[in-house]
PyMOL Python script that loads the backbone (N, CA, C, O; Angstrom):
from pymol import cmd

cmd.read_pdbstr("""\
ATOM      1  N   PRO A   1      72.947 -23.617  43.560  1.00  0.00           N
ATOM      2  CA  PRO A   1      73.207 -24.266  42.285  1.00  0.00           C
ATOM      3  C   PRO A   1      71.933 -24.622  41.516  1.00  0.00           C
ATOM      4  O   PRO A   1      71.890 -24.465  40.296  1.00  0.00           O
ATOM      5  N   ALA A   2      70.898 -25.097  42.210  1.00  0.00           N
ATOM      6  CA  ALA A   2      69.665 -25.474  41.524  1.00  0.00           C
ATOM      7  C   ALA A   2      69.012 -24.268  40.883  1.00  0.00           C
ATOM      8  O   ALA A   2      68.461 -24.372  39.787  1.00  0.00           O
ATOM      9  N   PHE A   3      69.066 -23.120  41.550  1.00  0.00           N
ATOM     10  CA  PHE A   3      68.484 -21.902  40.995  1.00  0.00           C
ATOM     11  C   PHE A   3      69.218 -21.493  39.729  1.00  0.00           C
ATOM     12  O   PHE A   3      68.590 -21.103  38.744  1.00  0.00           O
ATOM     13  N   ALA A   4      70.538 -21.577  39.750  1.00  0.00           N
ATOM     14  CA  ALA A   4      71.335 -21.222  38.582  1.00  0.00           C
ATOM     15  C   ALA A   4      71.016 -22.141  37.412  1.00  0.00           C
ATOM     16  O   ALA A   4      70.900 -21.682  36.276  1.00  0.00           O
ATOM     17  N   GLN A   5      70.872 -23.449  37.684  1.00  0.00           N
ATOM     18  CA  GLN A   5      70.534 -24.377  36.613  1.00  0.00           C
ATOM     19  C   GLN A   5      69.144 -24.090  36.072  1.00  0.00           C
ATOM     20  O   GLN A   5      68.914 -24.190  34.866  1.00  0.00           O
ATOM     21  N   SER A   6      68.213 -23.733  36.955  1.00  0.00           N
ATOM     22  CA  SER A   6      66.869 -23.399  36.525  1.00  0.00           C
ATOM     23  C   SER A   6      66.901 -22.198  35.586  1.00  0.00           C
ATOM     24  O   SER A   6      66.234 -22.200  34.552  1.00  0.00           O
ATOM     25  N   ASN A   7      67.671 -21.177  35.939  1.00  0.00           N
ATOM     26  CA  ASN A   7      67.798 -20.012  35.067  1.00  0.00           C
ATOM     27  C   ASN A   7      68.421 -20.383  33.732  1.00  0.00           C
ATOM     28  O   ASN A   7      68.012 -19.876  32.687  1.00  0.00           O
ATOM     29  N   LEU A   8      69.391 -21.252  33.764  1.00  0.00           N
ATOM     30  CA  LEU A   8      70.049 -21.714  32.546  1.00  0.00           C
ATOM     31  C   LEU A   8      69.033 -22.345  31.598  1.00  0.00           C
ATOM     32  O   LEU A   8      69.011 -22.036  30.407  1.00  0.00           O
ATOM     33  N   LEU A   9      68.202 -23.218  32.128  1.00  0.00           N
ATOM     34  CA  LEU A   9      67.208 -23.899  31.301  1.00  0.00           C
ATOM     35  C   LEU A   9      66.092 -22.954  30.892  1.00  0.00           C
ATOM     36  O   LEU A   9      65.574 -23.059  29.781  1.00  0.00           O
ATOM     37  N   ASN A  10      65.714 -22.039  31.765  1.00  0.00           N
ATOM     38  CA  ASN A  10      64.681 -21.065  31.420  1.00  0.00           C
ATOM     39  C   ASN A  10      65.125 -20.162  30.276  1.00  0.00           C
ATOM     40  O   ASN A  10      64.310 -19.777  29.437  1.00  0.00           O
ATOM     41  N   ASN A  11      66.417 -19.822  30.236  1.00  0.00           N
ATOM     42  CA  ASN A  11      66.924 -19.005  29.132  1.00  0.00           C
ATOM     43  C   ASN A  11      66.711 -19.702  27.797  1.00  0.00           C
ATOM     44  O   ASN A  11      66.351 -19.061  26.810  1.00  0.00           O
ATOM     45  N   VAL A  12      66.929 -20.991  27.764  1.00  0.00           N
ATOM     46  CA  VAL A  12      66.739 -21.753  26.524  1.00  0.00           C
ATOM     47  C   VAL A  12      65.248 -21.875  26.209  1.00  0.00           C
ATOM     48  O   VAL A  12      64.853 -21.810  25.045  1.00  0.00           O
ATOM     49  N   LYS A  13      64.426 -22.050  27.236  1.00  0.00           N
ATOM     50  CA  LYS A  13      62.974 -22.123  27.013  1.00  0.00           C
ATOM     51  C   LYS A  13      62.453 -20.842  26.390  1.00  0.00           C
ATOM     52  O   LYS A  13      61.620 -20.877  25.484  1.00  0.00           O
ATOM     53  N   ARG A  14      62.942 -19.716  26.876  1.00  0.00           N
ATOM     54  CA  ARG A  14      62.469 -18.418  26.376  1.00  0.00           C
ATOM     55  C   ARG A  14      63.060 -18.074  25.017  1.00  0.00           C
ATOM     56  O   ARG A  14      62.535 -17.210  24.315  1.00  0.00           O
ATOM     57  N   ASN A  15      64.127 -18.727  24.647  1.00  0.00           N
ATOM     58  CA  ASN A  15      64.807 -18.411  23.395  1.00  0.00           C
ATOM     59  C   ASN A  15      65.031 -19.686  22.583  1.00  0.00           C
ATOM     60  O   ASN A  15      66.139 -20.221  22.547  1.00  0.00           O
ATOM     61  N   PRO A  16      63.967 -20.168  21.929  1.00  0.00           N
ATOM     62  CA  PRO A  16      64.116 -21.411  21.157  1.00  0.00           C
ATOM     63  C   PRO A  16      65.125 -21.295  20.017  1.00  0.00           C
ATOM     64  O   PRO A  16      65.672 -22.304  19.573  1.00  0.00           O
ATOM     65  N   THR A  17      65.372 -20.087  19.546  1.00  0.00           N
ATOM     66  CA  THR A  17      66.373 -19.903  18.497  1.00  0.00           C
ATOM     67  C   THR A  17      67.744 -20.341  18.994  1.00  0.00           C
ATOM     68  O   THR A  17      68.518 -20.940  18.247  1.00  0.00           O
ATOM     69  N   GLU A  18      68.042 -20.043  20.251  1.00  0.00           N
ATOM     70  CA  GLU A  18      69.310 -20.464  20.848  1.00  0.00           C
ATOM     71  C   GLU A  18      69.384 -21.992  20.930  1.00  0.00           C
ATOM     72  O   GLU A  18      70.424 -22.589  20.652  1.00  0.00           O
ATOM     73  N   ALA A  19      68.283 -22.604  21.309  1.00  0.00           N
ATOM     74  CA  ALA A  19      68.245 -24.066  21.402  1.00  0.00           C
ATOM     75  C   ALA A  19      68.439 -24.697  20.027  1.00  0.00           C
ATOM     76  O   ALA A  19      69.177 -25.672  19.889  1.00  0.00           O
ATOM     77  N   LEU A  20      67.786 -24.147  19.019  1.00  0.00           N
ATOM     78  CA  LEU A  20      67.917 -24.702  17.673  1.00  0.00           C
ATOM     79  C   LEU A  20      69.328 -24.513  17.118  1.00  0.00           C
ATOM     80  O   LEU A  20      69.821 -25.354  16.366  1.00  0.00           O
ATOM     81  N   ALA A  21      69.972 -23.410  17.489  1.00  0.00           N
ATOM     82  CA  ALA A  21      71.366 -23.202  17.074  1.00  0.00           C
ATOM     83  C   ALA A  21      72.264 -24.250  17.715  1.00  0.00           C
ATOM     84  O   ALA A  21      73.179 -24.767  17.074  1.00  0.00           O
ATOM     85  N   LEU A  22      72.005 -24.562  18.974  1.00  0.00           N
ATOM     86  CA  LEU A  22      72.781 -25.602  19.646  1.00  0.00           C
ATOM     87  C   LEU A  22      72.529 -26.961  18.987  1.00  0.00           C
ATOM     88  O   LEU A  22      73.453 -27.760  18.842  1.00  0.00           O
ATOM     89  N   CYS A  23      71.293 -27.221  18.593  1.00  0.00           N
ATOM     90  CA  CYS A  23      70.983 -28.464  17.872  1.00  0.00           C
ATOM     91  C   CYS A  23      71.798 -28.561  16.582  1.00  0.00           C
ATOM     92  O   CYS A  23      72.341 -29.619  16.265  1.00  0.00           O
ATOM     93  N   ARG A  24      71.881 -27.465  15.846  1.00  0.00           N
ATOM     94  CA  ARG A  24      72.666 -27.474  14.602  1.00  0.00           C
ATOM     95  C   ARG A  24      74.125 -27.806  14.896  1.00  0.00           C
ATOM     96  O   ARG A  24      74.749 -28.582  14.173  1.00  0.00           O
ATOM     97  N   GLN A  25      74.661 -27.219  15.954  1.00  0.00           N
ATOM     98  CA  GLN A  25      76.056 -27.491  16.311  1.00  0.00           C
ATOM     99  C   GLN A  25      76.247 -28.956  16.690  1.00  0.00           C
ATOM    100  O   GLN A  25      77.232 -29.584  16.301  1.00  0.00           O
ATOM    101  N   LEU A  26      75.307 -29.486  17.442  1.00  0.00           N
ATOM    102  CA  LEU A  26      75.409 -30.887  17.855  1.00  0.00           C
ATOM    103  C   LEU A  26      75.258 -31.826  16.663  1.00  0.00           C
ATOM    104  O   LEU A  26      75.941 -32.848  16.593  1.00  0.00           O
ATOM    105  N   ARG A  27      74.378 -31.496  15.733  1.00  0.00           N
ATOM    106  CA  ARG A  27      74.243 -32.308  14.514  1.00  0.00           C
ATOM    107  C   ARG A  27      75.529 -32.266  13.693  1.00  0.00           C
ATOM    108  O   ARG A  27      75.943 -33.267  13.108  1.00  0.00           O
ATOM    109  N   ASP A  28      76.149 -31.090  13.664  1.00  0.00           N
ATOM    110  CA  ASP A  28      77.416 -30.962  12.942  1.00  0.00           C
ATOM    111  C   ASP A  28      78.472 -31.864  13.579  1.00  0.00           C
ATOM    112  O   ASP A  28      79.227 -32.535  12.876  1.00  0.00           O
ATOM    113  N   LEU A  29      78.522 -31.877  14.902  1.00  0.00           N
ATOM    114  CA  LEU A  29      79.460 -32.771  15.586  1.00  0.00           C
ATOM    115  C   LEU A  29      79.145 -34.229  15.256  1.00  0.00           C
ATOM    116  O   LEU A  29      80.052 -35.020  14.998  1.00  0.00           O
ATOM    117  N   ASN A  30      77.864 -34.582  15.267  1.00  0.00           N
ATOM    118  CA  ASN A  30      77.468 -35.951  14.913  1.00  0.00           C
ATOM    119  C   ASN A  30      77.957 -36.307  13.506  1.00  0.00           C
ATOM    120  O   ASN A  30      78.426 -37.421  13.270  1.00  0.00           O
ATOM    121  N   SER A  31      77.845 -35.361  12.582  1.00  0.00           N
ATOM    122  CA  SER A  31      78.267 -35.641  11.207  1.00  0.00           C
ATOM    123  C   SER A  31      79.778 -35.871  11.116  1.00  0.00           C
ATOM    124  O   SER A  31      80.267 -36.466  10.156  1.00  0.00           O
ATOM    125  N   GLN A  32      80.510 -35.394  12.127  1.00  0.00           N
ATOM    126  CA  GLN A  32      81.954 -35.602  12.185  1.00  0.00           C
ATOM    127  C   GLN A  32      82.304 -36.831  13.011  1.00  0.00           C
ATOM    128  O   GLN A  32      83.477 -37.108  13.262  1.00  0.00           O
ATOM    129  N   GLY A  33      81.278 -37.567  13.432  1.00  0.00           N
ATOM    130  CA  GLY A  33      81.509 -38.771  14.218  1.00  0.00           C
ATOM    131  C   GLY A  33      81.711 -38.502  15.701  1.00  0.00           C
ATOM    132  O   GLY A  33      82.211 -39.360  16.429  1.00  0.00           O
ATOM    133  N   ILE A  34      81.321 -37.303  16.153  1.00  0.00           N
ATOM    134  CA  ILE A  34      81.497 -36.929  17.564  1.00  0.00           C
ATOM    135  C   ILE A  34      80.137 -36.955  18.250  1.00  0.00           C
ATOM    136  O   ILE A  34      79.193 -36.305  17.799  1.00  0.00           O
ATOM    137  N   SER A  35      80.044 -37.699  19.329  1.00  0.00           N
ATOM    138  CA  SER A  35      78.801 -37.803  20.080  1.00  0.00           C
ATOM    139  C   SER A  35      78.507 -36.499  20.807  1.00  0.00           C
ATOM    140  O   SER A  35      79.417 -35.828  21.293  1.00  0.00           O
ATOM    141  N   ALA A  36      77.229 -36.146  20.877  1.00  0.00           N
ATOM    142  CA  ALA A  36      76.815 -34.938  21.588  1.00  0.00           C
ATOM    143  C   ALA A  36      77.115 -35.031  23.078  1.00  0.00           C
ATOM    144  O   ALA A  36      77.220 -34.009  23.756  1.00  0.00           O
ATOM    145  N   SER A  37      77.252 -36.237  23.584  1.00  0.00           N
ATOM    146  CA  SER A  37      77.534 -36.415  25.010  1.00  0.00           C
ATOM    147  C   SER A  37      79.022 -36.612  25.290  1.00  0.00           C
ATOM    148  O   SER A  37      79.414 -36.857  26.431  1.00  0.00           O
ATOM    149  N   SER A  38      79.842 -36.507  24.259  1.00  0.00           N
ATOM    150  CA  SER A  38      81.281 -36.703  24.438  1.00  0.00           C
ATOM    151  C   SER A  38      81.898 -35.526  25.193  1.00  0.00           C
ATOM    152  O   SER A  38      81.327 -34.438  25.259  1.00  0.00           O
ATOM    153  N   GLN A  39      83.055 -35.771  25.749  1.00  0.00           N
ATOM    154  CA  GLN A  39      83.765 -34.709  26.467  1.00  0.00           C
ATOM    155  C   GLN A  39      84.076 -33.554  25.529  1.00  0.00           C
ATOM    156  O   GLN A  39      84.019 -32.394  25.936  1.00  0.00           O
ATOM    157  N   GLU A  40      84.403 -33.858  24.283  1.00  0.00           N
ATOM    158  CA  GLU A  40      84.715 -32.801  23.311  1.00  0.00           C
ATOM    159  C   GLU A  40      83.505 -31.895  23.081  1.00  0.00           C
ATOM    160  O   GLU A  40      83.640 -30.672  23.053  1.00  0.00           O
ATOM    161  N   ALA A  41      82.331 -32.490  22.918  1.00  0.00           N
ATOM    162  CA  ALA A  41      81.115 -31.696  22.705  1.00  0.00           C
ATOM    163  C   ALA A  41      80.800 -30.849  23.936  1.00  0.00           C
ATOM    164  O   ALA A  41      80.477 -29.667  23.817  1.00  0.00           O
ATOM    165  N   ILE A  42      80.894 -31.457  25.109  1.00  0.00           N
ATOM    166  CA  ILE A  42      80.610 -30.729  26.353  1.00  0.00           C
ATOM    167  C   ILE A  42      81.612 -29.591  26.538  1.00  0.00           C
ATOM    168  O   ILE A  42      81.237 -28.494  26.953  1.00  0.00           O
ATOM    169  N   ASP A  43      82.882 -29.849  26.231  1.00  0.00           N
ATOM    170  CA  ASP A  43      83.899 -28.798  26.335  1.00  0.00           C
ATOM    171  C   ASP A  43      83.578 -27.626  25.407  1.00  0.00           C
ATOM    172  O   ASP A  43      83.719 -26.467  25.797  1.00  0.00           O
ATOM    173  N   ARG A  44      83.155 -27.922  24.200  1.00  0.00           N
ATOM    174  CA  ARG A  44      82.816 -26.857  23.249  1.00  0.00           C
ATOM    175  C   ARG A  44      81.653 -26.012  23.756  1.00  0.00           C
ATOM    176  O   ARG A  44      81.695 -24.784  23.692  1.00  0.00           O
ATOM    177  N   ILE A  45      80.620 -26.675  24.257  1.00  0.00           N
ATOM    178  CA  ILE A  45      79.465 -25.944  24.789  1.00  0.00           C
ATOM    179  C   ILE A  45      79.881 -25.121  25.998  1.00  0.00           C
ATOM    180  O   ILE A  45      79.474 -23.968  26.145  1.00  0.00           O
ATOM    181  N   SER A  46      80.686 -25.712  26.852  1.00  0.00           N
ATOM    182  CA  SER A  46      81.168 -25.027  28.051  1.00  0.00           C
ATOM    183  C   SER A  46      81.901 -23.734  27.689  1.00  0.00           C
ATOM    184  O   SER A  46      81.653 -22.685  28.283  1.00  0.00           O
ATOM    185  N   ILE A  47      82.785 -23.817  26.733  1.00  0.00           N
ATOM    186  CA  ILE A  47      83.561 -22.646  26.317  1.00  0.00           C
ATOM    187  C   ILE A  47      82.659 -21.618  25.636  1.00  0.00           C
ATOM    188  O   ILE A  47      82.712 -20.429  25.950  1.00  0.00           O
ATOM    189  N   GLN A  48      81.846 -22.081  24.717  1.00  0.00           N
ATOM    190  CA  GLN A  48      80.993 -21.172  23.944  1.00  0.00           C
ATOM    191  C   GLN A  48      80.000 -20.430  24.826  1.00  0.00           C
ATOM    192  O   GLN A  48      79.787 -19.229  24.657  1.00  0.00           O
ATOM    193  N   LYS A  49      79.399 -21.143  25.760  1.00  0.00           N
ATOM    194  CA  LYS A  49      78.362 -20.548  26.609  1.00  0.00           C
ATOM    195  C   LYS A  49      78.911 -20.007  27.928  1.00  0.00           C
ATOM    196  O   LYS A  49      78.170 -19.464  28.747  1.00  0.00           O
ATOM    197  N   LYS A  50      80.221 -20.166  28.121  1.00  0.00           N
ATOM    198  CA  LYS A  50      80.869 -19.729  29.367  1.00  0.00           C
ATOM    199  C   LYS A  50      80.213 -20.386  30.585  1.00  0.00           C
ATOM    200  O   LYS A  50      79.816 -19.720  31.541  1.00  0.00           O
ATOM    201  N   LEU A  51      80.114 -21.714  30.512  1.00  0.00           N
ATOM    202  CA  LEU A  51      79.515 -22.521  31.574  1.00  0.00           C
ATOM    203  C   LEU A  51      80.536 -23.493  32.122  1.00  0.00           C
ATOM    204  O   LEU A  51      81.512 -23.831  31.453  1.00  0.00           O
ATOM    205  N   ASN A  52      80.303 -23.942  33.351  1.00  0.00           N
ATOM    206  CA  ASN A  52      81.141 -25.037  33.825  1.00  0.00           C
ATOM    207  C   ASN A  52      80.685 -26.299  33.100  1.00  0.00           C
ATOM    208  O   ASN A  52      79.617 -26.316  32.489  1.00  0.00           O
ATOM    209  N   LYS A  53      81.473 -27.325  33.167  1.00  0.00           N
ATOM    210  CA  LYS A  53      81.190 -28.533  32.374  1.00  0.00           C
ATOM    211  C   LYS A  53      79.894 -29.219  32.795  1.00  0.00           C
ATOM    212  O   LYS A  53      79.189 -29.776  31.954  1.00  0.00           O
ATOM    213  N   THR A  54      79.580 -29.184  34.071  1.00  0.00           N
ATOM    214  CA  THR A  54      78.336 -29.799  34.531  1.00  0.00           C
ATOM    215  C   THR A  54      77.133 -29.075  33.944  1.00  0.00           C
ATOM    216  O   THR A  54      76.207 -29.717  33.449  1.00  0.00           O
ATOM    217  N   ASP A  55      77.136 -27.743  33.993  1.00  0.00           N
ATOM    218  CA  ASP A  55      76.027 -26.979  33.428  1.00  0.00           C
ATOM    219  C   ASP A  55      75.941 -27.156  31.914  1.00  0.00           C
ATOM    220  O   ASP A  55      74.846 -27.214  31.355  1.00  0.00           O
ATOM    221  N   ALA A  56      77.085 -27.239  31.257  1.00  0.00           N
ATOM    222  CA  ALA A  56      77.095 -27.459  29.810  1.00  0.00           C
ATOM    223  C   ALA A  56      76.471 -28.811  29.468  1.00  0.00           C
ATOM    224  O   ALA A  56      75.731 -28.931  28.491  1.00  0.00           O
ATOM    225  N   GLU A  57      76.770 -29.816  30.271  1.00  0.00           N
ATOM    226  CA  GLU A  57      76.195 -31.139  30.037  1.00  0.00           C
ATOM    227  C   GLU A  57      74.686 -31.128  30.287  1.00  0.00           C
ATOM    228  O   GLU A  57      73.924 -31.703  29.509  1.00  0.00           O
ATOM    229  N   ILE A  58      74.259 -30.485  31.352  1.00  0.00           N
ATOM    230  CA  ILE A  58      72.822 -30.376  31.650  1.00  0.00           C
ATOM    231  C   ILE A  58      72.108 -29.646  30.519  1.00  0.00           C
ATOM    232  O   ILE A  58      71.042 -30.073  30.075  1.00  0.00           O
ATOM    233  N   LEU A  59      72.692 -28.555  30.056  1.00  0.00           N
ATOM    234  CA  LEU A  59      72.096 -27.795  28.959  1.00  0.00           C
ATOM    235  C   LEU A  59      71.965 -28.649  27.708  1.00  0.00           C
ATOM    236  O   LEU A  59      70.913 -28.648  27.067  1.00  0.00           O
ATOM    237  N   SER A  60      73.003 -29.366  27.355  1.00  0.00           N
ATOM    238  CA  SER A  60      72.955 -30.172  26.132  1.00  0.00           C
ATOM    239  C   SER A  60      71.905 -31.273  26.238  1.00  0.00           C
ATOM    240  O   SER A  60      71.167 -31.516  25.283  1.00  0.00           O
ATOM    241  N   ILE A  61      71.831 -31.934  27.376  1.00  0.00           N
ATOM    242  CA  ILE A  61      70.825 -32.994  27.559  1.00  0.00           C
ATOM    243  C   ILE A  61      69.417 -32.416  27.449  1.00  0.00           C
ATOM    244  O   ILE A  61      68.544 -33.001  26.807  1.00  0.00           O
ATOM    245  N   TYR A  62      69.210 -31.291  28.065  1.00  0.00           N
ATOM    246  CA  TYR A  62      67.899 -30.624  28.044  1.00  0.00           C
ATOM    247  C   TYR A  62      67.509 -30.241  26.612  1.00  0.00           C
ATOM    248  O   TYR A  62      66.399 -30.526  26.163  1.00  0.00           O
ATOM    249  N   VAL A  63      68.431 -29.597  25.912  1.00  0.00           N
ATOM    250  CA  VAL A  63      68.150 -29.136  24.540  1.00  0.00           C
ATOM    251  C   VAL A  63      67.903 -30.336  23.626  1.00  0.00           C
ATOM    252  O   VAL A  63      66.971 -30.316  22.822  1.00  0.00           O
ATOM    253  N   ILE A  64      68.713 -31.362  23.738  1.00  0.00           N
ATOM    254  CA  ILE A  64      68.533 -32.549  22.912  1.00  0.00           C
ATOM    255  C   ILE A  64      67.151 -33.167  23.181  1.00  0.00           C
ATOM    256  O   ILE A  64      66.430 -33.521  22.248  1.00  0.00           O
ATOM    257  N   GLY A  65      66.800 -33.290  24.444  1.00  0.00           N
ATOM    258  CA  GLY A  65      65.516 -33.894  24.803  1.00  0.00           C
ATOM    259  C   GLY A  65      64.318 -33.129  24.274  1.00  0.00           C
ATOM    260  O   GLY A  65      63.329 -33.735  23.863  1.00  0.00           O
ATOM    261  N   LEU A  66      64.392 -31.812  24.279  1.00  0.00           N
ATOM    262  CA  LEU A  66      63.239 -31.015  23.857  1.00  0.00           C
ATOM    263  C   LEU A  66      63.239 -30.632  22.393  1.00  0.00           C
ATOM    264  O   LEU A  66      62.175 -30.532  21.782  1.00  0.00           O
ATOM    265  N   HIS A  67      64.412 -30.415  21.817  1.00  0.00           N
ATOM    266  CA  HIS A  67      64.466 -29.807  20.485  1.00  0.00           C
ATOM    267  C   HIS A  67      65.101 -30.671  19.400  1.00  0.00           C
ATOM    268  O   HIS A  67      64.824 -30.473  18.217  1.00  0.00           O
ATOM    269  N   CYS A  68      65.945 -31.621  19.781  1.00  0.00           N
ATOM    270  CA  CYS A  68      66.614 -32.389  18.725  1.00  0.00           C
ATOM    271  C   CYS A  68      66.908 -33.811  19.196  1.00  0.00           C
ATOM    272  O   CYS A  68      68.066 -34.195  19.358  1.00  0.00           O
ATOM    273  N   PRO A  69      65.839 -34.590  19.415  1.00  0.00           N
ATOM    274  CA  PRO A  69      66.045 -35.961  19.886  1.00  0.00           C
ATOM    275  C   PRO A  69      66.775 -36.854  18.881  1.00  0.00           C
ATOM    276  O   PRO A  69      67.198 -37.957  19.226  1.00  0.00           O
ATOM    277  N   ASP A  70      66.923 -36.382  17.643  1.00  0.00           N
ATOM    278  CA  ASP A  70      67.656 -37.148  16.629  1.00  0.00           C
ATOM    279  C   ASP A  70      69.164 -37.089  16.840  1.00  0.00           C
ATOM    280  O   ASP A  70      69.901 -37.882  16.253  1.00  0.00           O
ATOM    281  N   VAL A  71      69.629 -36.166  17.665  1.00  0.00           N
ATOM    282  CA  VAL A  71      71.059 -36.014  17.935  1.00  0.00           C
ATOM    283  C   VAL A  71      71.495 -37.149  18.856  1.00  0.00           C
ATOM    284  O   VAL A  71      70.788 -37.526  19.790  1.00  0.00           O
ATOM    285  N   SER A  72      72.667 -37.676  18.567  1.00  0.00           N
ATOM    286  CA  SER A  72      73.171 -38.773  19.415  1.00  0.00           C
ATOM    287  C   SER A  72      74.522 -38.424  20.004  1.00  0.00           C
ATOM    288  O   SER A  72      75.099 -39.224  20.741  1.00  0.00           O
TER     289      SER A  72
END
""", "prot")
cmd.dss("prot")
cmd.show_as("cartoon", "prot")
cmd.util.cbc("prot")
cmd.orient("prot")
């Protein structure tokens, strides 16, 4: 599992465009009053990226921390 998560995060590191696209989506959710850490946001990321919910949550936290700390 740790190796898979490492690959997940490395993919975002190598492709900042993907991270910035996720930031835009999270900002859009924020503008609708939906928290980036909410179950709804995690479910959307999970479905879109074809990830389990834990990996989707890890990805969102990582992307927010590095690329869009203004997202809440």
